[in-house]
C-alpha positions in Angstrom: 86.4 37.2 23.0 88.3 40.3 23.6 92.2 40.6 24.5 93.4 39.9 27.7 96.9 41.1 29.2 99.0 38.8 31.4 99.9 41.8 33.8 103.4 40.8 35.1 106.6 39.2 34.3 109.8 37.6 35.5 113.4 39.2 35.0 116.8 38.1 35.7 119.2 40.3 37.6 123.1 40.7 36.8 123.6 37.4 38.6 121.1 35.3 36.8 118.4 35.6 39.8 114.9 35.5 38.8 113.1 38.8 39.7 109.5 39.3 39.7 108.0 43.0 38.6 109.6 45.5 40.6 108.0 46.8 43.9 108.9 49.3 46.4 110.0 46.5 48.9 113.1 46.2 46.8 113.2 48.9 44.3 112.6 52.3 45.9 110.3 54.3 44.0 108.5 51.5 42.0 104.7 51.1 42.4 103.1 47.9 43.9 101.9 46.1 40.8 98.1 46.4 42.0 98.6 50.2 42.0 100.1 50.2 38.7 97.3 48.4 37.0 94.8 50.4 38.7 96.4 53.4 37.2 96.7 52.2 33.8 93.2 50.4 33.6 91.6 53.3 31.7 94.3 53.6 29.0 94.8 50.0 28.4 90.8 49.6 28.1 91.4 52.6 25.6 93.7 50.6 23.6 91.3 47.4 23.6 92.4 45.2 26.3 89.2 43.6 28.0 90.6 41.6 30.7 93.8 41.3 32.9 95.4 38.1 34.2 96.9 38.6 37.5 99.6 36.7 39.1 98.9 34.5 42.2 97.3 37.2 44.9 98.0 35.1 48.1 101.3 35.5 50.5 103.8 33.5 49.1 106.9 32.2 51.0 109.3 35.2 51.3 106.6 37.7 51.5 107.4 40.9 49.2 110.9 39.7 48.3 112.5 39.9 44.8 111.4 36.6 43.4 108.4 35.9 45.2 106.0 35.6 42.4 103.3 34.1 44.5 103.6 30.3 43.2 105.4 29.2 46.5 102.2 29.7 48.1 102.3 30.0 52.0 99.1 31.3 53.0 96.2 31.8 50.2 93.9 33.8 52.3 96.7 36.6 53.2 95.9 38.9 50.2 98.5 41.2 51.6 97.1 42.1 55.2 99.0 40.0 57.6 102.7 40.3 59.0 103.8 37.1 57.7 106.8 35.7 55.5 108.7 39.0 56.5 106.1 41.3 55.1 102.4 42.6 55.2 101.9 43.1 51.6 102.7 40.5 48.8 105.1 41.0 46.2 102.3 42.9 44.3 100.7 45.2 47.1 98.2 45.1 49.8 94.7 43.4 50.2 93.3 46.9 49.9 95.1 47.7 46.7 93.9 44.6 45.3 90.3 45.4 45.8 91.0 48.9 44.5 92.4 47.5 41.3 89.3 45.3 40.5 87.0 48.0 41.1 89.0 50.3 38.7 89.2 47.9 36.2 85.4 47.3 36.4 84.7 50.9 36.1 86.2 51.0 32.5 84.8 47.7 31.5 88.1 45.3 32.1 87.6 41.7 33.7 90.0 40.4 36.1 91.2 37.0 36.4 92.8 35.4 39.4 95.5 32.9 39.2 94.3 30.1 41.3 97.4 28.1 42.7 96.0 24.9 44.8 98.6 22.5 43.7 101.3 23.1 46.5 102.2 25.1 49.5 105.9 26.4 50.6 107.1 27.8 53.8 106.1 25.2 56.4 106.4 26.6 59.8 105.4 23.9 62.5 107.5 20.9 61.0 107.5 18.8 58.1 104.1 19.4 56.2 102.8 21.7 58.8 101.2 25.1 57.9 100.1 27.3 60.6 98.7 31.0 59.8 98.1 34.3 61.8 94.6 35.1 62.4 92.8 38.7 62.4 94.5 39.8 65.7 98.1 39.7 63.8 99.9 37.6 66.6 97.8 34.2 67.3 98.2 31.4 64.9 94.6 30.7 64.6 94.5 31.5 60.9 91.5 29.4 58.8 93.1 26.6 56.5 95.9 25.1 58.7 97.6 22.1 56.9 99.0 18.8 58.4 101.3 15.9 56.9 98.2 14.2 55.7 97.2 17.1 53.4 100.3 16.4 51.3 101.9 13.7 49.2 104.6 11.6 50.9 105.3 13.5 54.0 105.6 11.3 56.9 104.3 10.3 59.1 101.2 10.3 56.9 102.9 9.6 53.9 99.7 10.1 51.7 100.0 8.7 48.1 99.9 10.6 45.1 96.4 11.4 43.6 95.5 9.9 40.4 96.4 13.2 38.4 96.3 13.3 34.7 100.0 12.8 33.8 101.9 11.4 37.1 105.1 11.4 35.2 104.9 15.1 34.6 103.8 15.8 38.1 106.9 17.3 39.6 107.0 18.2 43.5 107.4 21.8 44.1 107.3 22.4 47.8 104.7 20.4 49.5 102.3 19.0 47.1 98.6 18.7 48.4 96.5 15.9 47.7 92.7 15.9 47.2 91.8 12.6 46.6 94.1 10.8 49.3 93.9 13.4 51.9 93.9 12.4 55.6 91.4 13.3 57.0 89.2 12.6 54.0 87.9 15.6 52.3 89.8 17.9 54.3 91.9 19.8 51.5 88.7 19.8 49.2 86.5 21.5 51.9 89.2 24.2 52.5 89.9 24.9 48.9 86.0 25.3 48.2 86.0 27.7 51.2 88.9 29.6 50.1 87.6 30.0 46.5 84.3 31.3 47.5 85.7 33.8 50.1 88.5 34.9 47.5 85.9 35.5 44.8 83.4 37.3 47.0 86.0 39.4 48.7 87.7 40.6 45.3 84.8 40.5 43.1 87.1 39.0 40.4 85.5 37.7 37.1 87.3 34.7 36.2 90.5 32.4 37.2 93.4 30.7 35.4 93.8 27.4 37.3 97.6 26.4 37.8 99.0 23.1 36.9 96.1 21.1 36.3 98.3 18.2 34.8 99.4 17.6 38.2 96.1 18.0 39.9 93.2 15.7 40.6 90.8 16.4 37.6 87.5 15.7 39.6 88.8 18.2 42.2 89.4 20.6 39.5 86.0 20.6 38.2 84.4 20.4 41.6 86.3 23.8 42.2 85.1 25.6 39.3 81.7 24.4 39.4 81.2 25.2 43.3 79.9 28.1 45.0 80.8 31.6 43.6 83.2 30.0 41.3 80.6 28.4 39.2 79.7 31.8 37.5 83.2 32.7 36.8 85.3 32.4 33.5 87.8 29.6 33.8 90.8 28.5 32.0 93.5 26.0 32.7 97.2 25.6 32.4 97.6 22.0 31.0 101.1 22.4 29.9 101.0 19.8 26.8 101.9 20.5 23.4 99.5 17.7 21.9 96.3 19.4 20.6 94.6 16.0 21.3 95.8 15.9 24.6 94.4 19.2 25.3 91.1 18.5 23.7 90.9 15.3 26.0 91.5 17.7 29.1 89.0 20.2 28.0 86.1 18.2 26.8 86.1 14.7 28.3 84.6 13.9 32.0 85.0 15.4 34.4 85.9 18.7 33.1 83.1 18.6 30.0 84.1 21.9 28.4 83.8 24.0 31.8 87.3 25.4 31.1 89.4 26.7 28.5 92.9 25.8 27.9 96.1 27.4 27.2 97.1 26.6 23.8 100.8 25.5 24.3 100.8 23.7 20.7 100.2 26.9 19.0 103.1 28.4 21.3 105.6 25.7 19.8 104.5 26.0 16.2 104.9 30.1 16.7 108.4 29.4 18.1 109.4 27.3 15.1 108.0 29.9 12.7 109.5 32.8 14.4 112.8 31.5 15.2 113.5 29.3 12.2 111.5 31.4 9.7 109.1 28.5 8.4 105.7 29.9 7.9 104.1 26.7 6.7 104.1 25.0 10.3 101.3 27.8 11.1 98.8 26.3 8.7 96.4 24.7 10.9 98.3 24.8 13.9 97.4 24.6 17.4 94.4 23.3 19.7 93.1 26.7 18.3 92.5 25.4 14.9 90.9 22.3 16.6 88.6 24.0 18.9 89.0 28.0 18.8 86.2 28.7 21.5 88.1 26.7 24.0 91.4 27.9 23.4 93.6 30.7 25.0 96.6 31.8 22.5 99.7 33.3 23.7 103.1 34.2 22.4 105.1 33.6 25.5 104.2 33.8 29.3 106.2 34.1 32.5 107.1 30.5 32.4 107.9 30.1 28.9 110.0 33.5 28.7 112.4 32.3 31.5 112.8 28.5 30.8 115.7 27.5 28.6 114.6 26.7 24.9 110.8 27.6 25.5 110.8 31.2 24.6 110.4 32.9 21.3 113.5 34.7 20.7 113.0 36.2 17.3 110.4 38.0 15.0 108.1 38.0 18.0 105.6 40.5 16.5 105.0 38.1 13.7 103.7 35.7 16.4 101.4 38.6 17.9 100.2 39.4 14.5 99.3 35.9 14.0 97.4 35.4 17.4 95.6 38.7 17.1 94.3 37.9 13.6 93.2 34.2 14.0 90.3 32.8 16.3 90.9 31.8 20.0 91.3 34.0 23.0 94.5 35.9 22.7 96.8 36.9 25.9 99.3 39.5 25.6 102.5 39.1 27.8 103.1 42.2 29.8 107.0 41.8 29.4 106.7 41.6 25.9 104.3 44.8 25.7 105.7 47.3 28.1 108.9 49.5 27.7 112.2 48.8 29.4 112.2 52.3 30.9 109.2 50.7 33.0 110.6 47.4 33.8 114.3 46.7 33.0 114.4 44.0 30.5 111.0 44.4 29.0 110.9 44.1 25.3 108.8 47.2 24.3 106.4 45.9 21.8 103.6 48.4 22.9 103.3 50.6 19.9 102.8 47.6 17.4 100.6 45.4 19.8 98.2 48.5 20.5 97.8 48.6 16.7 97.1 44.9 16.4 94.7 44.7 19.5 92.8 47.5 17.8 92.7 45.4 14.7 91.6 42.3 16.3 88.8 44.1 18.4 87.7 46.0 15.3 88.3 43.9 12.2 88.7 40.1 13.4 85.5 38.2 13.6 84.3 34.9 11.8 86.1 31.7 10.9 89.7 31.7 9.8 90.6 30.6 6.1 94.2 30.0 5.1 94.2 31.8 1.9 98.2 31.3 0.8 101.1 29.4 2.5 104.4 28.4 1.4 107.7 28.0 3.4 108.1 31.5 4.2 104.6 33.4 3.7 101.2 32.6 5.2 98.0 34.8 4.4 94.9 34.0 6.5 91.5 35.5 6.2 88.8 36.0 8.9 85.4 35.7 7.2 82.9 37.7 9.3 82.3 41.3 9.2 84.1 43.6 8.3 86.6 40.9 7.7 90.5 40.8 8.0 93.2 39.5 5.7 96.6 39.3 7.4 99.7 38.1 5.3 103.0 37.3 7.3 106.3 37.2 5.5 109.3 35.4 7.6 111.6 35.6 4.8 114.6 37.8 6.3 115.9 38.9 2.7 113.1 39.1 0.5 109.8 41.0 0.3 107.2 39.0 -1.4 104.4 39.8 -3.9 101.4 37.7 -3.3 98.1 37.3 -5.2 95.3 35.2 -3.2 91.8 34.8 -3.0 89.7 36.8 -0.2 86.3 36.7 1.1 85.7 40.3 0.6 84.3 39.9 -2.9 85.1 41.4 -6.4 86.2 44.8 -6.9 86.3 46.1 -3.3 88.7 48.6 -1.9 91.0 47.2 1.0 93.0 49.3 3.4 96.1 48.0 5.3 95.4 49.0 8.9 99.2 48.7 9.8 100.0 51.7 7.6 102.7 49.7 5.7 100.9 49.5 2.2 98.7 51.7 0.0 95.2 50.8 -0.4 94.5 47.9 -3.2 91.6 46.6 -4.7 90.3 43.0 -5.2 89.8 41.9 -8.7 86.7 40.6 -10.6 87.4 37.2 -8.7 87.8 38.5 -5.4 91.6 38.2 -5.4 94.0 40.8 -4.0 97.7 41.6 -4.8 100.2 43.2 -2.4 103.8 43.1 -1.5 104.7 42.2 1.9 108.0 43.7 3.5 111.0 41.3 4.3 111.6 40.4 7.8 114.8 42.6 7.6 117.0 42.2 11.0 114.2 39.7 12.3 112.3 42.7 13.7 109.0 41.2 13.1 107.4 44.1 11.4 106.8 42.2 8.1 102.8 41.7 8.1 99.9 43.6 6.7 96.3 43.9 7.8 93.7 44.4 5.0 90.2 45.3 5.5 87.2 47.5 4.0 88.7 51.0 3.3 87.2 53.4 6.0 86.8 51.5 9.0 87.1 53.7 12.2 86.0 52.9 15.6 87.0 53.7 19.2 86.8 51.0 22.0 83.8 51.7 24.1 83.9 51.9 27.9 81.2 49.6 29.5 81.3 51.1 33.3 80.1 48.9 36.0 80.2 48.8 39.6 81.7 46.2 41.9 80.5 44.4 45.0 83.1 43.0 47.4 82.5 41.4 50.9 84.6 42.4 53.9 84.4 39.3 56.0 85.1 39.7 59.8 86.3 36.5 61.7 89.0 35.9 64.2 90.6 33.3 61.8 90.5 35.7 58.6 92.2 38.9 58.2 89.7 41.4 59.3 88.4 41.0 63.2 84.9 40.3 64.1 82.8 43.2 65.5 84.7 43.9 69.0 83.4 46.3 71.7 84.9 49.6 70.8 85.7 50.9 67.4 87.3 49.2 64.4 88.0 50.0 61.0 86.6 47.2 58.6 88.2 48.5 55.4 88.1 51.2 52.6 86.7 51.3 49.4 87.8 53.6 46.4 84.6 55.4 45.2 84.1 57.9 42.3 82.4 61.2 43.6 78.5 61.1 43.6 78.4 57.5 42.5 76.0 55.3 44.8 77.2 53.1 47.5 75.1 50.3 49.0 76.1 48.3 52.3 74.6 45.1 53.4 75.7 44.3 57.1 74.9 40.8 58.4 75.7 39.3 61.8 73.8 37.6 64.6 73.3 39.9 67.7 70.4 37.6 69.0 72.5 34.6 69.8 75.8 36.3 70.9 74.8 39.4 72.9 75.1 39.0 76.6 72.2 41.5 77.1 69.5 43.3 75.2 71.6 46.5 75.0 74.1 44.9 72.6 74.6 47.2 69.6 76.8 47.6 66.3 76.9 51.1 64.5 78.3 51.2 61.1 79.8 54.4 59.7 81.0 55.5 56.3 83.7 58.2 56.4 84.6 60.5 53.2 88.1 60.9 52.2 88.1 63.9 54.1 87.4 61.9 57.3 83.9 63.2 57.7 81.0 60.6 58.6 78.6 60.7 55.7 76.2 57.8 56.7 75.5 55.6 59.9 73.4 53.0 60.6 72.8 51.1 64.0 71.8 47.3 64.6 70.7 46.3 68.0 69.6 42.9 69.6 66.0 43.6 68.4 67.0 44.2 64.8 68.5 47.3 62.9 66.9 50.6 63.8 66.3 52.3 60.5 65.5 49.5 58.1 66.6 48.4 54.8 70.1 48.5 53.6 72.3 51.6 53.9 72.5 53.6 50.7 74.3 56.9 50.2 76.5 59.0 47.6 80.2 58.9 47.5 81.3 62.2 49.1 84.5 62.8 46.9 86.9 60.9 44.8 89.0 58.4 46.7 88.8 56.2 49.9 85.6 55.9 51.9 86.3 54.2 55.1 84.0 51.8 56.6 84.0 51.6 60.3 82.3 49.6 63.2 81.6 51.0 66.7 80.0 48.2 68.9 79.0 48.0 72.6 77.9 45.1 74.9 79.1 42.2 72.8 80.4 38.9 74.2 84.2 39.0 74.7 84.9 36.8 71.5 82.8 39.7 69.4 80.5 38.8 66.3 81.7 37.4 63.2 80.0 39.4 60.1 79.7 39.9 56.3 79.9 43.4 55.1 78.8 43.4 51.4 79.6 46.8 49.6 78.7 47.7 46.1 80.2 50.7 44.7 81.8 52.4 41.6 85.4 53.4 41.5 87.0 56.1 39.7 88.2 55.5 36.2 91.3 57.4 36.7 93.7 57.7 39.8 96.7 59.7 40.2 100.1 58.5 40.5 
């Protein structure tokens, strides 16, 4: 299933305040996260990562401030393009940088998952439960998706009841909690959320989603969202914060979800915490929802919530946990704060060299079912039974190395190589058993694991380059104005030199134009600012026929510009669909 990277993290400052990844708004010289990921996409794909899980992309209360991680959502449709909450960019960058990052990921074969946060809003600006947003002109509060007290749980004068969420006792109020089942007027929040989701996935061309806090959200709505419009074709997994595998299985497989979504395996996280922090290997045998239903399970060691919540983080021998989840079945997610060095993010744990090796092992060697070949209080050995096969041995004993003999799935008299580099090659005996010595977990450094497979396996991670299709929506209540008389910039796309660009412009001149002379001209400008393509649309139809197609004139930003005349005062809403291929590398 690949390996995903949770691309951000939370940190603590000297006063104990939570800080989201460094950003130039508060840390001079730091890059925006979207720009950092665009720059690193190529090298991370070479290592073997196949997907990026992003933090929430919408404007949060506090804008680009230190702790604005995105879950205190203010305006979900502001991706970093409106002057709201004290900044134009979000904590992670601009809408333009987000689109570029998605395109650069696609150019190297990495999928991008958005974090969809539809449970709550924060930062009300028109009284209790009242949210008003700027429109495309940047000063009028006519933005799409305004909310009133009837959209939320328990806000006077509407006082709407809580939805029938899966576990009401665990549905903690955070900001203003939206209601979908009990909204007044009926259906308003659902209609708005479906419109938002379709817009979001079309304008970014992201490949999937994490749905936040499904335990506190009306399940029929979650299912409807994931099955509607553009979202229906996207990968999806859910945060259902529960340590009981039966509860996770109920959420995933029963109606209305009916296996539409994978789920985060919190059960396995708690087992890993017990194993790593107490040294008990036996708890990992058959642990987690992954052991019950690996094809619907997302495994993780820590994430931004568990890492910064007292008693929930894994504090010892974390590499053993990564060796386990990157050896067994399930869809593994690596936490960026565990991965990146402290020289990049102060407070990060710097496990990159070892995780890089484990990601390669997962992508190259780990396939087929998982069998436990040996387990005791301190040691567990698991065997992936597909081709070429993988035998992973973990030792949680901090004092003693362990010599183990166990059966394998490799057959008799087969040469096995340890792809961690810690152990000499071995041979299975006539009954297919292997004998090896696992290092002790000295100083709880977590490096006491071995990964055996057939000797001589050598494989690089392939790039599967693909284009990106993004839609620029021009409308007064969004973030890009409609076509207006005069000249206006629609946006920019980041293209690889010589690659194809295709543009489809859609508007209605016949019904909006005040006279037969109405026209709209679309121009594409090169990174040097030179016009490299033009197409005109008139009241009678476009003059040249077909879509506008061209070749990118250099690496970098290509500007999309409209020049319009004889339109009505309110202008023409439009959709500009652009298909292009980004560069695989960008400069710092």
